[in-house]
Structure formats: C-alpha cells, structure tokens
C-alpha positions in Angstrom: 28.0 -19.2 -2.9 26.3 -22.4 -1.4 23.6 -24.4 -2.8 21.5 -23.5 0.1 21.6 -19.8 -0.7 21.2 -20.7 -4.5 17.8 -22.5 -3.6 16.6 -19.6 -1.6 17.5 -16.9 -4.2 15.7 -19.3 -6.9 12.6 -19.7 -4.7 12.5 -15.8 -4.1 12.6 -15.1 -7.9 9.6 -17.7 -8.2 7.5 -16.1 -5.3 8.2 -12.5 -7.0 6.1 -13.7 -9.9 3.3 -14.6 -7.8 2.4 -11.3 -6.1 -0.8 -12.8 -5.2 0.8 -14.7 -2.3 1.6 -11.4 -0.5 -1.1 -9.7 1.4 0.1 -6.7 3.7 -1.7 -6.6 7.1 -0.4 -3.3 8.4 2.5 -0.7 7.5 3.2 3.2 7.8 4.7 5.2 5.1 5.7 8.7 4.4 4.8 10.2 0.9 6.4 13.1 -0.2 3.6 15.0 -1.8 3.9 18.2 -3.9 3.4 20.6 -1.0 4.4 18.6 2.0 5.0 15.1 3.2 2.1 13.1 4.3 2.0 10.1 7.1 -0.1 7.3 5.5 -1.0 4.1 7.5 -2.8 0.9 6.5 -4.1 -1.5 9.1 -6.2 -4.8 8.2 -8.2 -3.0 5.4 -8.3 0.5 6.9 -6.5 3.3 5.1 -5.5 6.7 6.8 -3.8 9.5 5.5 -3.2 13.0 7.4 -4.1 15.2 4.4 -7.5 17.3 4.4 -8.8 15.7 1.4 -8.6 12.1 2.9 -10.2 13.5 6.2 -13.3 14.9 4.3 -13.4 12.0 1.6 -12.2 8.9 2.8 -9.5 8.5 -0.1 -7.0 10.7 -1.6 -4.3 10.8 -4.4 -1.8 9.6 -1.9 -3.6 6.3 -1.0 -4.8 5.9 -4.5 -1.0 6.0 -5.6 -0.3 3.4 -2.9 -3.1 1.2 -4.0 -1.9 1.1 -7.7 1.8 0.2 -6.4 0.5 -2.3 -4.0 -2.3 -3.7 -6.4 -3.6 -7.0 -5.2 -1.8 -6.8 -2.0 -4.2 -4.4 -0.3 -7.9 -3.6 -0.1 -8.9 -0.4 -1.7 -10.0 2.6 0.4 -13.7 3.3 0.7 -14.5 6.7 -0.5 -17.0 8.9 1.3 -19.9 10.5 -0.9 -20.0 13.9 -1.4 -22.8 15.6 0.6 -25.8 16.7 -1.3 
C-alpha cells in the first residue's frame, strides 16, 4: 500500500470520530417494516414516509429510527399535533 493511501485511511479514521462534520442534504431509503417496506425521503430538513401514520402525524417510527441512526446529521421531523 502506498503512503498516499495510508494517509487517506488515517484521515478517514479521524473524520469518522467527528460525525458532526457530516450533514445530510437529501437521501432516499427503503425501510423494511414489520408489515411492509416503506420509502422514506429526506430533503433539506424535510422528511417524508409513505406510511399512513406519517401522513396523519408528520412523524412515524420509521423516520424516528433513521433520526436515531443519523443523530446530529439530520434535522428531526416535526410532529403534527393530534386534533382536539
């Protein structure tokens, strides 16, 4: 292995210890839920999930899971209050 590659590996190890350097702008994932697969997108702070709960409340277990996995790298979803 050449010294250039060794330097890049060392830098990657250091970067990985500072996750606050990473901010996601947008992505799309497939989440394998208990009953079916769900499509989740994140675009500049705005979440979307194709599940019914997200449609009604603006947050769901699928999105909350990704928020936990990516903590610090994404903005949390904003829940819609339950109607009175």
